[in-house]
C-alpha positions as CSV (number, residue, x, y, z in Angstrom):
1,X,0.0,0.0,0.0
2,X,1.4,3.4,-1.0
3,X,1.7,5.9,1.9
4,X,1.6,9.1,0.0
5,X,0.6,11.3,2.9
6,X,3.7,10.2,4.9
7,X,5.9,11.1,1.9
8,X,4.2,14.5,1.5
9,X,4.6,15.3,5.2
10,X,8.2,14.1,5.1
11,X,9.4,16.0,2.1
12,X,6.9,18.8,1.3
13,X,5.3,20.4,4.4
14,X,8.5,21.9,5.5
15,X,9.2,23.1,1.9
16,X,5.7,24.7,1.9
17,X,6.4,26.3,5.3
18,X,9.7,27.8,4.0
19,X,8.0,29.1,0.9
20,X,5.2,30.8,2.8
21,X,7.6,32.4,5.3
22,X,9.7,33.6,2.3
23,X,6.7,35.1,0.6
24,X,5.6,36.9,3.7
25,X,9.1,38.1,4.6
26,X,9.9,39.4,1.1
27,X,6.6,41.3,0.9
28,X,7.1,42.9,4.3
29,X,10.8,43.7,4.2
30,X,12.4,42.8,0.9
31,X,15.7,44.4,1.7
32,X,16.3,42.3,4.8
33,X,15.1,39.1,3.1
34,X,17.5,39.5,0.2
35,X,20.3,40.4,2.6
36,X,19.6,37.1,4.4
37,X,19.5,35.1,1.1
38,X,22.9,36.5,0.0
39,X,24.5,36.3,3.5
40,X,28.2,35.6,3.0
41,X,29.4,32.5,5.0
42,X,33.0,32.4,3.6
43,X,34.7,34.9,1.4
44,X,37.6,33.6,-0.8
45,X,36.2,30.0,-0.3
46,X,37.2,27.0,-2.4
47,X,33.6,26.7,-3.4
48,X,30.8,29.2,-4.1
49,X,29.9,31.9,-6.6
50,X,32.6,33.5,-8.6
51,X,33.0,37.1,-7.5
52,X,35.8,39.4,-8.6
53,X,38.0,36.5,-9.5
54,X,37.4,34.5,-6.3
55,X,34.7,32.3,-4.9
56,X,32.3,33.4,-2.3
57,X,30.2,30.9,-0.3
58,X,26.8,32.4,0.4
59,X,23.9,30.9,2.2
60,X,22.0,30.7,-1.1
61,X,24.9,28.8,-2.8
62,X,25.2,26.5,0.2
63,X,21.6,25.4,0.0
64,X,21.0,25.5,-3.8
65,X,24.3,24.2,-5.1
66,X,25.6,22.1,-2.2
67,X,22.9,20.7,0.0
68,X,20.2,20.3,-2.8
69,X,22.6,17.6,-4.2
70,X,21.2,15.3,-1.6
71,X,17.6,16.0,-2.7
72,X,18.6,15.2,-6.3
73,X,20.4,12.1,-5.2
74,X,17.2,10.7,-3.7
75,X,15.4,11.5,-6.9
76,X,18.1,9.8,-8.9
77,X,17.9,6.7,-6.6
78,X,14.2,6.3,-7.5
79,X,14.9,6.7,-11.2
80,X,17.9,4.3,-11.1
81,X,15.8,1.6,-9.4
82,X,13.0,2.1,-11.9
83,X,15.4,1.6,-14.8
84,X,17.9,-1.0,-13.6
85,X,15.8,-3.5,-11.5
86,X,14.1,-6.4,-13.2
87,X,10.8,-5.3,-11.9
88,X,11.5,-1.6,-12.3
89,X,8.6,0.6,-13.2
90,X,10.3,2.1,-16.2
91,X,11.2,-1.2,-17.9
92,X,9.3,-3.1,-20.5
93,X,6.1,-2.6,-22.4
94,X,4.2,-1.4,-19.3
95,X,6.2,1.8,-19.2
96,X,6.1,2.5,-22.9
97,X,2.9,4.7,-23.1
98,X,3.8,6.7,-19.9
99,X,7.3,7.3,-21.4
100,X,5.9,8.6,-24.6
101,X,3.3,10.7,-22.7
102,X,6.2,12.1,-20.7
103,X,7.8,13.3,-23.9
104,X,4.6,15.1,-24.7
105,X,4.5,16.5,-21.2
106,X,7.8,18.2,-22.0
107,X,7.3,19.2,-25.7
108,X,3.9,20.7,-24.9
109,X,5.0,23.1,-22.2
110,X,8.1,24.1,-24.2
111,X,6.1,24.8,-27.3
112,X,3.5,26.9,-25.4
113,X,6.1,28.8,-23.4
114,X,8.3,29.7,-26.4
115,X,5.3,30.1,-28.8
116,X,3.5,32.5,-26.5
117,X,6.7,34.4,-25.8
118,X,7.4,34.9,-29.5
119,X,3.8,35.7,-30.5
120,X,2.4,37.6,-27.5
121,X,5.5,39.3,-26.0
122,X,8.0,39.4,-28.9
123,X,9.8,42.5,-27.3
124,X,10.7,40.4,-24.2
125,X,11.3,37.1,-26.0
126,X,15.1,37.3,-25.7
127,X,14.8,38.0,-22.0
128,X,12.5,35.1,-21.2
129,X,13.5,32.5,-23.7
130,X,16.0,30.7,-21.5
131,X,13.2,29.7,-19.1
132,X,11.8,27.2,-21.5
133,X,12.6,24.3,-19.2
134,X,10.8,25.7,-16.1
135,X,7.3,24.4,-17.1
136,X,8.5,20.9,-18.0
137,X,8.8,20.0,-14.4
138,X,6.4,17.9,-12.3
139,X,6.4,17.9,-8.5
140,X,6.2,14.2,-7.9
141,X,4.8,14.3,-4.3
142,X,2.1,16.9,-4.8
143,X,1.0,15.5,-8.2
144,X,0.7,12.0,-6.8
145,X,-1.3,13.3,-3.8
146,X,-3.8,15.2,-6.1
147,X,-3.9,12.2,-8.5
148,X,-5.1,10.0,-5.6
149,X,-7.7,12.6,-4.7
150,X,-9.0,12.8,-8.2
151,X,-8.8,9.1,-9.3
152,X,-8.8,7.2,-6.0
153,X,-5.9,5.1,-4.8
154,X,-6.7,2.0,-6.9
155,X,-7.2,3.7,-10.3
156,X,-4.7,2.7,-12.9
157,X,-4.3,6.3,-13.9
158,X,-2.5,6.9,-10.5
159,X,0.2,4.4,-11.4
160,X,0.4,5.9,-14.9
161,X,0.9,9.3,-13.3
162,X,3.6,8.0,-11.0
163,X,5.6,6.5,-13.9
164,X,5.2,9.7,-15.8
165,X,6.5,11.8,-12.9
166,X,9.5,9.6,-12.3
167,X,10.4,9.8,-16.0
168,X,9.9,13.5,-15.9
169,X,12.4,13.8,-13.0
170,X,14.9,11.8,-15.0
171,X,14.5,14.0,-18.1
172,X,14.7,17.1,-15.9
173,X,18.1,16.0,-14.4
174,X,19.4,15.6,-18.0
175,X,18.1,19.0,-19.0
176,X,19.7,20.7,-16.0
177,X,23.1,19.1,-16.8
178,X,23.1,19.8,-20.5
179,X,21.3,23.1,-21.0
180,X,22.0,25.1,-17.8
181,X,25.7,25.2,-17.1
182,X,26.8,27.4,-14.2
183,X,29.9,28.8,-16.0
184,X,32.3,28.2,-18.8
185,X,32.2,24.5,-19.6
186,X,35.3,22.5,-18.8
187,X,34.2,18.9,-19.5
188,X,37.6,17.5,-18.7
189,X,36.8,17.9,-15.0
190,X,34.0,15.3,-15.4
191,X,36.8,12.8,-15.6
192,X,37.3,13.5,-11.9
193,X,33.7,12.6,-11.2
194,X,34.0,9.5,-13.3
195,X,37.1,8.4,-11.5
196,X,35.5,8.9,-8.1
197,X,32.5,6.8,-9.2
198,X,34.6,4.0,-10.7
199,X,37.0,3.9,-7.8
200,X,34.3,3.6,-5.1
201,X,32.3,1.1,-7.1
202,X,35.4,-1.2,-7.7
203,X,36.8,-1.0,-4.1
204,X,33.6,-0.9,-2.1
205,X,31.0,-2.8,-4.2
206,X,32.5,-5.0,-7.0
207,X,35.7,-6.3,-5.2
208,X,33.9,-7.4,-1.9
209,X,31.3,-9.2,-3.9
210,X,33.9,-10.9,-6.0
211,X,35.9,-12.0,-3.0
212,X,32.6,-13.4,-1.5
213,X,31.8,-15.4,-4.6
214,X,30.6,-18.9,-3.5
215,X,30.4,-17.9,0.2
216,X,26.8,-17.4,1.4
217,X,28.0,-15.6,4.5
218,X,29.4,-12.8,2.4
219,X,32.0,-11.7,5.0
220,X,33.7,-9.0,2.9
221,X,30.5,-7.4,1.7
222,X,29.0,-7.5,5.2
223,X,32.1,-5.9,6.7
224,X,32.1,-3.2,4.1
225,X,28.4,-2.4,4.7
226,X,28.5,-2.5,8.5
227,X,31.9,-0.9,9.2
228,X,32.5,1.6,6.4
229,X,28.8,2.0,5.5
230,X,28.1,5.0,3.3
231,X,31.2,7.0,4.2
232,X,33.4,6.0,1.2
233,X,30.5,6.9,-1.1
234,X,30.1,10.3,0.6
235,X,33.8,10.9,0.1
236,X,33.4,10.0,-3.5
237,X,30.4,12.2,-3.7
238,X,32.3,15.2,-2.5
239,X,35.0,14.6,-5.2
240,X,32.3,14.1,-7.8
241,X,30.5,17.3,-6.7
242,X,33.8,19.3,-7.0
243,X,34.3,17.9,-10.5
244,X,30.8,19.1,-11.5
245,X,31.5,22.5,-10.1
246,X,34.8,22.9,-11.9
247,X,33.2,21.5,-15.1
248,X,30.7,24.3,-15.2
249,X,27.7,21.9,-14.7
250,X,25.3,22.6,-11.9
251,X,27.0,21.0,-8.9
252,X,23.6,20.1,-7.3
253,X,23.8,17.2,-9.8
254,X,27.2,16.2,-8.6
255,X,26.1,13.1,-6.6
256,X,24.3,11.5,-9.6
257,X,27.4,9.5,-10.8
258,X,27.7,8.0,-7.3
259,X,24.2,6.8,-6.8
260,X,24.5,3.8,-9.2
261,X,27.7,2.6,-7.5
262,X,25.9,1.8,-4.2
263,X,24.9,-1.8,-3.6
264,X,21.2,-2.2,-4.1
265,X,18.5,-4.8,-3.5
266,X,17.2,-6.8,-6.4
267,X,13.7,-5.3,-6.0
268,X,12.1,-2.0,-5.0
269,X,8.6,-1.3,-3.7
270,X,8.3,2.2,-5.0
271,X,8.9,5.7,-3.7
272,X,5.7,5.9,-1.7
273,X,5.8,2.4,-0.3
274,X,5.8,1.7,3.4
275,X,7.7,-1.6,2.7
276,X,10.6,0.4,1.3
277,X,11.9,1.2,4.8
278,X,12.5,-2.5,5.4
279,X,15.0,-3.0,2.6
280,X,18.5,-3.2,4.2
281,X,20.7,-2.7,1.1
282,X,23.1,0.2,1.3
283,X,21.3,2.3,-1.3
284,X,18.1,2.2,0.7
285,X,20.1,2.7,3.9
286,X,21.6,5.8,2.5
287,X,18.2,7.1,1.5
288,X,16.9,6.6,5.0
289,X,19.9,8.4,6.5
290,X,19.2,11.4,4.2
291,X,15.5,11.5,4.9
292,X,15.5,14.0,7.8
293,X,18.4,16.1,6.6
294,X,16.6,16.5,3.2
295,X,13.4,17.7,5.0
296,X,15.4,20.5,6.6
297,X,17.2,21.3,3.3
298,X,13.9,21.6,1.5
299,X,12.7,24.0,4.2
300,X,15.7,26.3,3.5
301,X,15.3,25.8,-0.2
302,X,11.7,27.1,0.0
303,X,12.9,29.9,2.3
304,X,15.7,31.1,0.1
305,X,14.0,30.7,-3.3
306,X,10.3,31.5,-2.9
307,X,10.7,35.0,-1.5
308,X,9.1,36.9,-4.4
309,X,7.3,40.3,-4.1
310,X,3.8,40.1,-5.5
311,X,4.6,43.1,-7.8
312,X,7.1,40.9,-9.5
313,X,4.4,39.2,-11.6
314,X,5.3,39.7,-15.2
315,X,5.5,38.1,-18.6
316,X,7.5,35.1,-17.4
317,X,4.9,34.4,-14.7
318,X,2.2,33.9,-17.4
319,X,4.5,32.0,-19.7
320,X,5.5,29.5,-17.0
321,X,1.9,29.1,-15.9
322,X,0.6,28.7,-19.4
323,X,3.3,26.2,-20.2
324,X,2.3,24.1,-17.2
325,X,-1.5,24.4,-17.3
326,X,-2.0,24.5,-21.1
327,X,1.1,22.8,-22.5
328,X,1.2,19.8,-20.0
329,X,-2.4,18.5,-20.6
330,X,-2.3,19.0,-24.3
331,X,1.2,17.4,-24.7
332,X,0.4,14.4,-22.5
333,X,-3.0,13.8,-24.1
334,X,-1.7,14.0,-27.7
335,X,1.5,11.9,-27.2
336,X,-0.3,9.5,-24.8
337,X,-3.1,8.9,-27.4
338,X,-0.6,8.4,-30.2
339,X,1.3,5.9,-28.1
340,X,-1.9,4.0,-27.1
341,X,-3.6,3.8,-30.5
342,X,-1.5,4.5,-33.6
343,X,1.6,3.0,-32.0
344,X,-0.6,0.3,-30.5
345,X,1.1,0.4,-27.1
346,X,-2.3,0.6,-25.3
347,X,-3.5,2.1,-22.0
348,X,-3.7,0.3,-18.7
349,X,-6.9,-1.7,-18.3
350,X,-9.6,0.5,-16.8
351,X,-8.1,3.8,-18.0
352,X,-9.9,5.9,-20.6
353,X,-8.3,8.2,-23.2
354,X,-9.9,11.3,-21.6
355,X,-8.0,10.3,-18.3
356,X,-4.8,11.5,-20.1
357,X,-6.2,15.0,-20.0
358,X,-6.8,14.8,-16.2
359,X,-3.3,13.3,-15.7
360,X,-1.9,16.2,-17.7
361,X,-3.7,18.7,-15.4
362,X,-2.3,17.0,-12.3
363,X,1.2,16.8,-13.7
364,X,1.0,20.6,-14.2
365,X,2.0,21.1,-10.6
366,X,5.6,22.1,-11.0
367,X,6.5,23.8,-7.7
368,X,9.8,22.3,-6.3
369,X,11.7,21.5,-9.5
370,X,10.2,24.5,-11.4
371,X,11.5,26.8,-8.6
372,X,14.9,25.2,-8.9
373,X,15.1,25.6,-12.7
374,X,13.9,29.2,-12.5
375,X,16.8,29.9,-10.1
376,X,19.3,28.6,-12.6
377,X,17.7,29.7,-15.8
378,X,17.8,33.4,-15.0
379,X,20.1,35.7,-13.0
380,X,18.6,37.2,-9.9
381,X,16.2,40.0,-10.8
382,X,12.7,40.8,-12.1
383,X,12.6,38.0,-14.7
384,X,13.7,35.3,-12.3
385,X,11.2,36.6,-9.7
386,X,8.4,36.6,-12.3
387,X,9.2,33.0,-13.3
388,X,9.3,31.8,-9.7
389,X,5.9,33.3,-9.2
390,X,4.6,31.2,-12.1
391,X,6.0,28.1,-10.4
392,X,4.3,29.0,-7.2
393,X,1.0,29.7,-9.0
394,X,1.2,26.2,-10.5
395,X,-0.5,25.0,-7.3
396,X,-3.7,26.2,-9.0
397,X,-3.4,23.1,-11.2
398,X,-4.6,21.1,-8.2
399,X,-8.0,22.8,-8.3
400,X,-8.2,22.6,-12.1
401,X,-7.5,18.8,-11.9
402,X,-10.4,18.3,-9.5
403,X,-12.8,20.3,-11.7
404,X,-11.6,18.5,-14.9
405,X,-12.0,15.2,-13.1
406,X,-15.6,16.0,-12.2
407,X,-16.4,17.2,-15.8
408,X,-14.9,14.1,-17.4
409,X,-16.7,11.9,-14.9
410,X,-13.7,10.1,-13.5
411,X,-14.9,7.2,-11.4
412,X,-12.8,6.9,-8.3
413,X,-11.3,3.5,-7.5
414,X,-10.2,3.3,-3.9
415,X,-9.2,-0.3,-3.8
């Protein structure tokens, strides 16, 4: 049984609290809020924003570029299990239609965002064009929660939505890495990240298993897991993170090469499953260790990124919102329908074509990842603030989803 409410309370309520505090603070005293966000922790630091030829570690950089790496590591863990495990949700024919629909859920928002920017606000097109990826995001926790409210826990559309959201996260990580560099690209530094991943995999994963071949007691693997635990992987993660920073790729993605190197179970119950906590492999153990720290990190992420003055609403606000609320449902419906019928991949039993529209409305809740992409797509200023406001307004997709579900006569299935 999926325990979505536990997941939402674990990973999202503190995020919402931080965002609400930030909104109130920024609209009461914007100067003190922005001073807090850009508080300098360490000038002339080895990591941080480049400033006058040296790096400065600010509170904003610490949260967005360093600590958010743990959040993306958890997301990457779910994607990795969905792809690599034999019963992974993104393997085989059952994932084909959701994967094609995911493509539509990205092309649709991009087309609406750029199309409206070019046709409606051509004078500001150059200023807002780089935000095209903001409306491609889907907030997995909130979309899943609303999906259950609209369809009921037992409806096949909920599983379809979950697969789509996981695939969306995977695509979002790739987009961040490729299209949003943090500086001048120096790809040779990625060799450092690769070396860290290969080294920790060989020494702490492959070699102990090889030495334990034929021995059911697995003494070397057990010693490695119980004594050294996740610490070699954290060290490798720090090295990989530094490689990403020096390579000019957003360092919040720096732990991604390390996630696949951790020993993992041969099955997974899913991101919202209560049974997931009983898996004792090192990959799940690492996720459990990160759970509470990531809750706090998300609070500070909301606090440091959602502080937008209401007068910041502008062209980018409506472009992000339109990309999500118009582009997502249209893209998911068209591509999902093409996959199901012309491509003959089919829909899950008990799911109607019109349910794809409702799923698209639910997936339009961007929030967390949309906020993150907005913070890297634009430099600090009016355009970034306007785009962030669009990400915050995407919560309105929840109400739209409920209304559309009623209009299309969705029959709830609670078992």
